[in-house]
C-alpha positions in Angstrom: 76.8 -59.7 54.0 73.7 -57.5 54.2 73.4 -55.9 50.8 70.8 -53.4 52.0 73.5 -51.6 53.9 75.5 -51.1 50.8 72.7 -49.4 48.9 73.1 -45.6 48.6 70.6 -43.7 50.7 67.8 -42.1 48.8 67.0 -39.0 50.8 63.6 -38.4 49.2 62.5 -42.0 49.8 63.7 -41.8 53.4 61.7 -38.6 54.0 58.7 -40.2 52.5 58.9 -43.3 54.7 59.2 -41.1 57.7 56.2 -39.1 56.6 54.2 -42.3 56.0 55.0 -43.6 59.5 54.2 -40.3 61.2 50.9 -40.1 59.3 49.8 -43.7 60.3 49.8 -44.7 56.6 52.7 -47.2 57.1 52.0 -49.5 59.9 53.7 -52.6 61.4 52.2 -55.8 62.8 50.6 -58.7 60.9 48.4 -58.0 57.9 47.0 -60.4 55.3 47.6 -59.3 51.7 45.4 -60.0 48.7 47.8 -62.8 47.8 47.1 -64.4 51.2 50.6 -63.6 52.6 51.0 -62.4 56.2 52.9 -59.2 55.8 54.7 -57.5 58.7 53.8 -54.1 57.3 50.8 -52.4 55.7 50.7 -49.3 53.5 47.3 -47.6 53.2 47.4 -44.5 51.1 43.7 -43.8 52.0 44.9 -42.6 55.3 46.5 -39.6 53.7 43.2 -38.1 54.6 43.5 -34.4 55.1 44.6 -31.4 53.1 48.0 -31.1 54.7 48.9 -34.7 54.2 47.6 -34.8 50.6 49.5 -31.6 49.8 52.8 -33.0 51.1 52.1 -36.4 49.4 51.7 -34.6 46.1 55.0 -32.9 46.7 56.7 -36.2 47.0 55.1 -37.5 43.8 56.1 -34.3 41.9 59.7 -34.5 43.2 60.0 -38.1 42.0 58.2 -37.6 38.7 60.2 -34.6 37.7 63.5 -36.2 38.8 62.7 -39.3 36.8 62.8 -37.4 33.5 59.7 -39.3 32.2 58.0 -37.4 29.3 54.2 -37.1 29.6 51.5 -34.9 28.2 48.8 -35.5 30.9 48.0 -37.4 34.1 45.3 -40.0 34.7 43.8 -41.2 38.0 42.3 -44.8 38.1 39.2 -45.1 40.2 39.1 -44.8 43.1 42.3 -44.0 45.1 44.0 -42.7 42.0 41.5 -39.9 41.5 42.5 -37.7 44.4 46.1 -38.6 43.9 46.2 -37.6 40.3 44.2 -34.4 41.1 46.6 -33.2 43.8 49.7 -34.2 41.8 48.3 -32.2 38.8 47.9 -29.2 41.1 51.4 -29.5 42.5 52.9 -29.9 39.1 51.1 -26.8 37.9 52.4 -24.9 41.0 55.9 -25.8 39.8 55.3 -24.6 36.3 54.3 -28.0 34.7 50.6 -27.5 34.0 49.1 -30.6 32.3 45.6 -31.9 31.6 43.9 -34.3 34.1 41.5 -37.2 33.5 40.1 -40.0 35.5 37.6 -42.8 35.2 34.5 -44.0 37.1 33.8 -47.6 37.8 30.3 -47.5 36.3 29.4 -45.9 33.0 27.1 -42.8 33.3 24.1 -42.8 31.1 23.3 -39.1 31.3 25.2 -35.8 31.1 28.6 -36.4 29.4 28.1 -40.2 29.7 30.7 -42.9 29.6 33.3 -43.8 32.2 35.9 -41.1 31.5 35.9 -37.7 33.2 38.0 -34.6 32.7 40.3 -33.7 29.8 40.3 -35.8 26.6 42.9 -38.6 26.7 45.6 -37.5 24.3 49.3 -38.0 23.9 51.6 -39.7 26.5 49.6 -40.5 29.6 51.1 -40.7 33.1 49.0 -42.9 35.4 49.1 -42.0 39.1 48.3 -44.7 41.7 49.2 -45.6 45.2 50.7 -49.1 45.1 50.9 -51.9 42.5 50.0 -55.3 43.9 49.2 -57.4 40.8 49.2 -54.9 38.0 45.4 -55.4 37.5 44.6 -51.7 37.9 47.4 -50.7 35.5 46.1 -53.1 32.8 42.6 -51.7 33.2 43.9 -48.1 32.9 46.1 -49.1 29.9 43.0 -50.5 28.1 40.9 -47.4 28.8 43.7 -45.1 27.6 44.4 -47.0 24.4 40.7 -47.3 23.6 40.6 -43.5 23.7 43.4 -43.3 21.2 46.1 -42.1 23.7 49.4 -43.7 24.7 49.8 -45.2 28.2 53.3 -44.2 28.8 54.2 -44.4 32.5 53.0 -45.1 36.0 53.9 -43.2 39.2 53.3 -45.0 42.5 54.0 -44.2 46.1 55.4 -47.5 47.2 57.0 -50.4 45.3 56.6 -53.5 47.6 59.3 -55.3 45.5 57.6 -58.7 46.1 56.6 -61.5 43.9 53.3 -61.2 42.1 50.8 -64.1 41.9 48.9 -65.6 39.0 46.4 -68.4 38.6 47.8 -71.5 36.9 46.0 -73.8 34.4 44.6 -75.7 37.4 43.2 -72.6 38.9 45.6 -72.6 41.8 47.2 -69.2 42.7 51.0 -69.4 42.8 53.9 -67.0 43.2 55.8 -65.9 40.1 59.5 -64.8 40.0 58.7 -61.1 39.2 56.9 -58.3 40.8 53.9 -56.4 39.5 56.2 -53.4 38.8 58.6 -55.6 36.8 55.7 -57.1 34.9 54.4 -53.6 33.9 57.9 -52.5 32.8 58.9 -55.7 30.9 55.6 -57.0 29.6 53.4 -53.9 29.2 56.3 -51.6 28.2 55.5 -48.7 30.6 58.0 -46.7 32.7 57.4 -47.0 36.4 58.7 -44.6 39.1 58.1 -45.1 42.8 58.6 -42.6 45.6 60.0 -45.4 47.8 60.6 -49.1 47.6 60.7 -51.9 50.2 64.5 -51.6 50.2 64.1 -48.0 51.3 61.8 -49.1 54.1 64.5 -51.6 55.3 67.1 -48.8 55.3 64.8 -46.7 57.4 64.3 -49.5 59.9 68.1 -50.1 60.0 68.8 -46.4 60.7 66.2 -46.4 63.5 67.3 -49.7 65.0 67.7 -48.1 68.5 64.1 -46.6 68.4 60.7 -48.2 68.4 60.9 -48.9 64.6 64.0 -51.1 65.1 62.0 -54.0 66.5 60.3 -54.5 63.1 63.5 -54.7 61.0 64.0 -58.5 61.3 60.4 -59.3 60.4 60.4 -57.1 57.4 63.8 -58.5 56.2 62.5 -62.1 56.7 59.4 -61.2 54.6 61.6 -59.8 51.8 63.9 -62.8 52.0 60.9 -65.0 51.3 58.9 -63.0 48.8 61.2 -60.3 47.6 62.5 -59.5 44.1 65.3 -57.1 43.2 
Protein backbone atom coordinates (compact mmCIF):
# COMPACT_ATOMS: atom_id res chain seq x y z
CA UNK A 1 0.00 0.00 0.00
CA UNK A 2 1.34 3.46 -0.89
CA UNK A 3 1.06 5.50 2.28
CA UNK A 4 1.82 8.73 0.45
CA UNK A 5 -1.59 8.57 -1.26
CA UNK A 6 -3.36 8.42 2.10
CA UNK A 7 -1.73 11.60 3.38
CA UNK A 8 -4.10 14.61 3.31
CA UNK A 9 -3.17 17.15 0.67
CA UNK A 10 -1.56 20.33 2.03
CA UNK A 11 -2.71 23.02 -0.41
CA UNK A 12 -0.05 25.53 0.67
CA UNK A 13 2.73 22.95 0.24
CA UNK A 14 1.41 21.91 -3.18
CA UNK A 15 1.29 25.52 -4.36
CA UNK A 16 4.84 26.04 -3.11
CA UNK A 17 6.17 22.96 -4.91
CA UNK A 18 4.48 24.14 -8.12
CA UNK A 19 6.01 27.60 -7.67
CA UNK A 20 9.46 26.10 -7.03
CA UNK A 21 9.27 23.97 -10.18
CA UNK A 22 8.08 26.88 -12.31
CA UNK A 23 10.88 29.09 -10.92
CA UNK A 24 13.58 26.51 -11.73
CA UNK A 25 14.44 26.25 -8.04
CA UNK A 26 13.30 22.62 -7.78
CA UNK A 27 14.96 20.53 -10.47
CA UNK A 28 15.07 16.85 -11.35
CA UNK A 29 17.97 14.74 -12.63
CA UNK A 30 20.98 13.43 -10.72
CA UNK A 31 22.64 15.61 -8.11
CA UNK A 32 25.32 14.78 -5.56
CA UNK A 33 24.45 15.95 -2.05
CA UNK A 34 26.86 17.05 0.69
CA UNK A 35 26.39 13.59 2.18
CA UNK A 36 27.64 12.03 -1.06
CA UNK A 37 24.24 10.68 -2.08
CA UNK A 38 22.94 10.84 -5.64
CA UNK A 39 19.64 12.65 -5.29
CA UNK A 40 17.02 12.67 -8.07
CA UNK A 41 16.04 16.23 -7.18
CA UNK A 42 17.76 19.43 -6.15
CA UNK A 43 16.32 22.48 -4.36
CA UNK A 44 18.36 25.68 -4.75
CA UNK A 45 16.69 28.60 -2.98
CA UNK A 46 19.38 30.92 -4.38
CA UNK A 47 17.44 30.79 -7.66
CA UNK A 48 14.59 32.75 -6.12
CA UNK A 49 16.57 35.56 -7.66
CA UNK A 50 14.29 38.48 -8.47
CA UNK A 51 11.86 40.70 -6.64
CA UNK A 52 8.70 38.91 -7.73
CA UNK A 53 10.01 35.48 -6.77
CA UNK A 54 11.34 36.67 -3.41
CA UNK A 55 8.09 38.48 -2.67
CA UNK A 56 6.01 35.38 -3.38
CA UNK A 57 8.45 33.19 -1.44
CA UNK A 58 8.10 35.50 1.57
CA UNK A 59 4.35 35.06 1.32
CA UNK A 60 4.68 31.29 1.57
CA UNK A 61 6.96 31.62 4.60
CA UNK A 62 4.56 34.06 6.28
CA UNK A 63 1.58 31.79 5.60
CA UNK A 64 3.32 28.80 7.18
CA UNK A 65 4.80 30.72 10.12
CA UNK A 66 1.52 32.39 11.08
CA UNK A 67 -0.46 29.16 10.65
CA UNK A 68 2.05 27.27 12.85
CA UNK A 69 1.14 29.29 15.93
CA UNK A 70 4.82 29.60 16.89
CA UNK A 71 5.45 32.47 19.31
CA UNK A 72 8.43 34.68 18.46
CA UNK A 73 9.67 38.19 19.17
CA UNK A 74 12.06 38.71 16.25
CA UNK A 75 13.56 37.00 13.19
CA UNK A 76 17.17 36.09 12.46
CA UNK A 77 18.81 35.31 9.12
CA UNK A 78 21.96 33.13 9.13
CA UNK A 79 24.64 34.17 6.64
CA UNK A 80 24.36 33.96 3.76
CA UNK A 81 21.16 32.62 2.21
CA UNK A 82 19.19 33.29 5.36
CA UNK A 83 19.84 37.04 5.20
CA UNK A 84 17.59 37.94 2.22
CA UNK A 85 15.08 35.32 3.34
CA UNK A 86 14.74 36.79 6.82
CA UNK A 87 14.60 40.34 5.44
CA UNK A 88 11.84 39.64 2.94
CA UNK A 89 9.88 37.55 5.46
CA UNK A 90 10.12 40.38 8.01
CA UNK A 91 8.73 42.79 5.41
CA UNK A 92 5.87 40.41 4.56
CA UNK A 93 5.03 39.83 8.22
CA UNK A 94 4.95 43.60 8.79
CA UNK A 95 2.66 44.00 5.78
CA UNK A 96 0.27 41.59 7.51
CA UNK A 97 0.38 43.51 10.78
CA UNK A 98 3.09 41.46 12.52
CA UNK A 99 6.03 43.87 12.66
CA UNK A 100 9.05 42.34 14.42
CA UNK A 101 12.76 43.26 14.66
CA UNK A 102 15.29 41.69 12.28
CA UNK A 103 18.92 40.66 12.80
CA UNK A 104 21.47 38.65 10.87
CA UNK A 105 25.12 37.70 11.09
CA UNK A 106 28.18 38.05 8.91
CA UNK A 107 30.73 35.27 8.52
CA UNK A 108 33.72 37.41 9.47
CA UNK A 109 33.81 39.83 12.41
CA UNK A 110 34.00 43.50 11.44
CA UNK A 111 36.76 45.43 13.21
CA UNK A 112 35.39 48.93 12.51
CA UNK A 113 32.04 50.71 12.66
CA UNK A 114 29.62 48.75 14.84
CA UNK A 115 32.06 45.80 14.85
CA UNK A 116 31.30 42.17 15.61
CA UNK A 117 29.42 39.60 13.57
CA UNK A 118 25.82 40.63 14.30
CA UNK A 119 23.92 43.23 12.30
CA UNK A 120 20.48 44.75 12.83
CA UNK A 121 18.27 44.80 15.89
CA UNK A 122 19.67 43.56 19.23
CA UNK A 123 18.96 39.87 19.78
CA UNK A 124 16.27 39.69 22.44
CA UNK A 125 13.42 37.43 23.46
CA UNK A 126 12.30 34.41 21.42
CA UNK A 127 14.11 34.30 18.09
CA UNK A 128 12.77 32.72 14.91
CA UNK A 129 15.57 31.59 12.57
CA UNK A 130 14.73 31.78 8.85
CA UNK A 131 16.68 29.51 6.47
CA UNK A 132 16.16 27.62 3.20
CA UNK A 133 16.79 23.94 3.96
CA UNK A 134 18.33 21.97 6.79
CA UNK A 135 20.83 19.34 5.66
CA UNK A 136 22.88 18.51 8.74
CA UNK A 137 21.69 21.06 11.29
CA UNK A 138 25.12 22.73 11.30
CA UNK A 139 23.83 26.19 10.39
CA UNK A 140 21.10 25.88 13.02
CA UNK A 141 23.65 25.01 15.72
CA UNK A 142 25.82 27.98 14.73
CA UNK A 143 22.83 30.33 14.86
CA UNK A 144 21.72 28.91 18.20
CA UNK A 145 25.18 29.56 19.67
CA UNK A 146 25.19 33.17 18.41
CA UNK A 147 21.70 33.85 19.71
CA UNK A 148 22.37 32.36 23.14
CA UNK A 149 25.68 34.21 23.42
CA UNK A 150 23.73 37.44 22.90
CA UNK A 151 21.38 36.54 25.74
CA UNK A 152 18.33 35.70 23.62
CA UNK A 153 16.36 32.46 23.23
CA UNK A 154 16.66 30.46 19.99
CA UNK A 155 13.03 29.38 19.82
CA UNK A 156 12.16 28.11 16.34
CA UNK A 157 13.33 27.60 12.76
CA UNK A 158 11.33 28.16 9.59
CA UNK A 159 12.61 26.51 6.40
CA UNK A 160 11.36 26.21 2.85
CA UNK A 161 11.84 22.46 2.33
CA UNK A 162 12.22 19.54 4.74
CA UNK A 163 14.00 16.83 2.75
CA UNK A 164 12.90 14.22 5.33
CA UNK A 165 16.05 12.18 4.88
CA UNK A 166 18.61 10.68 7.22
CA UNK A 167 21.34 13.00 8.42
CA UNK A 168 24.97 11.89 8.59
CA UNK A 169 27.64 12.10 11.28
CA UNK A 170 31.25 11.14 11.66
CA UNK A 171 31.85 8.07 13.82
CA UNK A 172 34.78 7.47 16.22
CA UNK A 173 36.76 6.12 13.29
CA UNK A 174 36.19 9.31 11.30
CA UNK A 175 33.95 7.56 8.78
CA UNK A 176 30.75 9.39 7.82
CA UNK A 177 27.65 7.27 8.28
CA UNK A 178 23.87 7.61 8.09
CA UNK A 179 21.91 8.12 11.30
CA UNK A 180 18.24 7.12 11.76
CA UNK A 181 16.93 10.66 12.07
CA UNK A 182 16.83 13.78 9.94
CA UNK A 183 18.40 17.16 10.64
CA UNK A 184 14.92 18.54 11.36
CA UNK A 185 14.20 15.74 13.83
CA UNK A 186 17.57 16.38 15.50
CA UNK A 187 16.89 20.09 15.89
CA UNK A 188 13.46 19.37 17.36
CA UNK A 189 14.42 16.52 19.70
CA UNK A 190 18.00 17.35 20.69
CA UNK A 191 18.15 21.13 20.42
CA UNK A 192 14.58 21.75 21.58
CA UNK A 193 13.50 24.13 18.81
CA UNK A 194 10.21 24.21 16.94
CA UNK A 195 10.63 23.68 13.19
CA UNK A 196 8.09 24.57 10.53
CA UNK A 197 8.60 23.89 6.82
CA UNK A 198 6.61 25.25 3.91
CA UNK A 199 6.81 21.82 2.24
CA UNK A 200 8.29 18.37 2.84
CA UNK A 201 9.53 15.57 0.63
CA UNK A 202 6.16 13.86 1.14
CA UNK A 203 4.50 16.91 -0.41
CA UNK A 204 6.85 16.73 -3.38
CA UNK A 205 5.89 13.08 -3.89
CA UNK A 206 2.21 14.01 -3.77
CA UNK A 207 2.84 16.68 -6.39
CA UNK A 208 4.55 14.16 -8.68
CA UNK A 209 1.72 11.67 -8.18
CA UNK A 210 -0.89 14.26 -9.09
CA UNK A 211 1.09 15.20 -12.23
CA UNK A 212 1.84 11.61 -13.27
CA UNK A 213 0.43 12.18 -16.75
CA UNK A 214 2.60 15.25 -17.32
CA UNK A 215 6.34 15.78 -17.67
CA UNK A 216 6.82 15.66 -13.89
CA UNK A 217 5.38 12.15 -13.64
CA UNK A 218 8.53 10.54 -15.01
CA UNK A 219 10.44 11.53 -11.85
CA UNK A 220 8.01 9.99 -9.33
CA UNK A 221 9.56 6.50 -9.20
CA UNK A 222 13.10 7.84 -8.75
CA UNK A 223 12.13 10.24 -5.96
CA UNK A 224 10.12 7.49 -4.24
CA UNK A 225 13.07 5.08 -4.47
CA UNK A 226 15.34 7.75 -2.95
CA UNK A 227 12.94 8.24 -0.08
CA UNK A 228 12.60 4.49 0.44
CA UNK A 229 16.38 4.30 0.84
CA UNK A 230 17.20 7.44 2.80
CA UNK A 231 13.88 8.76 4.08
CA UNK A 232 12.57 9.30 7.60
CA UNK A 233 8.98 9.95 8.64
